[in-house]
N, C-alpha and C positions, 0 to 999 in steps of 0.2 A: 460655339456661339455663331461662327460664320454661317453655318448651315441654317440655323434658326433665322438669322437676319435675311439670308437669301430666300428662305421660304416666306417670310413676312413680306419681302419685296415682291415676290411672285403673286401672292394673294392680293396685295394692294394693286398690282398691275391688272389683275383680273377684275377687280372692283372698278377701277377706272374705266376699263373697256366696257363693262356691262352698263355702268351708270351713264356713260356718254352715249352709248348706242341704243339702250333700251329704257333708260331712266328708271332702272331697277337693278337690284343685285340679288343673286341667289341667296336665300336665307341661310344656307349651310356655311356660307363664307364667313359670316360673323362669328359663330362659335370657333371655327378653325383659326381665324385671325386672333380671337381672344386667347385661345390656348397657346398659340405661338408667341404672342406678345407677353402674356403672363409668364410663360416659362422663361423667356429671354430676360425679363425684368427680375424674376425671382433668382435667376443665376447670378445677377449682378448685385442686387440689393438685399436679397433674402426675403422670405415670405412675409414677415411682420412689416418690414418697411414698404414692401410692395403694396400690401393691403392699406397701410396708412396713407401712402401717396395717392393711390387710386381712390380711396374713400373721400379724401379732401376734394379731389377733382370731381367725383360724382356728386358730392354735396353742392359744389359750385354750379355744376350743370343743372341740378334739380332746382336751384334758386333761379337760374336763368329761365328755365321752362315755366316756373311758377309765375315769374314776372311777365313773361311773354303771354301766358294764358290769361293773366289778369288784364293786361293791356288790350289784347284782342277781344276779350269778353266785354270790357268796358266800351270799346269802339263799336262792337256789334250789338251792344245793349242786351246781351244775354250770355249765359255761361256757354263758352265755345270750346269744343275739342280741337286743339290746334293741329291734331293729326288728321283732321278731316278737311284737307284742302290747303292748309297753310304750311305744314311741315311734314316731311315723310318719316314714317316709322324707321325705315332703313337709315336715314340720316341720324336719328337718335341712337340707334344701335351702334352705328359707326362711332359716334362721339363717345359713347360709353366705353366701347372697346379701346379707343384711343387713350382713355384714362390710364390704361396699363402700359402705355408706351412713353409716358412723360412724367417728370417730377411735377409737383403742383404748379409752381410758377411758370415752368415751361409749357404746361398744358394751357393755362390761362392765356399766356402770350400767343401760343399757336392758335387757340380758339378765336381770340379777338382779331389777330393779324390775318388769319385765313378768311374770316367773314368779311373783313374790310377789302381784302384783295379780290374776293369773289364778287362782291358788290361792284367794285371798280371795274373789274373785267367785264361783268355783265352790262354795266352802264355804257362802257366804251364799245363793246362788240355786239351788244344786244343778244337776242335769242337767235341762234343759227338754225335751230330745228323747229319747225312748226308741227312736225309729226307727233310730238309728245305734248302739245299745248305749250304753256309758258312755264313748264317745270324746269327748275335749275338743278343740274346734277350736283348738289351740294356735297354728298359723300364722295363722289368721283373727283371733284376738284380738291377736296381736302385730302383724299388719298394720294392724289398726284403731288400736292404740296408736301405731304408727309414723306413720300418717296424721295423728293428732292432734298428735304431736310436730312433724311437718313443718309443719303449719299454724301452730302456735305459733311456730316458728322463723322463719316468713315475716314475722310481725308483731312479733317481739321480736329486734332486732338483736344483743342480748347473747348470745343462744343460737345457737351455731354447732355443728352436729352433727359437723362435720369437724375441729374443733379442740378440744384439751383445755385450752387456756389458761384459759377461764372456770372450769372445774372446779378446776384447780390453784390459781387465785386464790381461789376460794371456800374451799378447804381450807387456805388460808394459806401455801401453799408457793410462791406466785408472788413476783415482785419487788416 
């Protein structure tokens, strides 16, 4: 398991570097990260539970993109492809791959918290690079945040990214 997590960490580091430097990530890194994360999660949860957790997260993500597409289409007064200038395909692929690294509630929390942090960071520090236009390296920032979260979970046994039990107990809904 340690080797899988180390490999995941290395692929994430590569993604962070590429997205920050080039505002793009090599396509082959997404299936590699998917295979590593799916294998690590299957080892912990089993195949059926992994598919169930990832399926719920993917449905949540699909709903988010449907609402975003509807909002932008209404604003533009025509049906708009959000991947044509509004959102990167690599960002979507990364979010789908991340579905295999979290339980459902942890995924939703990470998704919302990471977007808020990235918006805040971008608002405070602005765009550092004009070489790539005004593109925000969303997948790179989220990969960096995921790396930090992985490292924290290694040293804090109470934090389990694959279980919602701790979150449910924090919210007072646990036993």
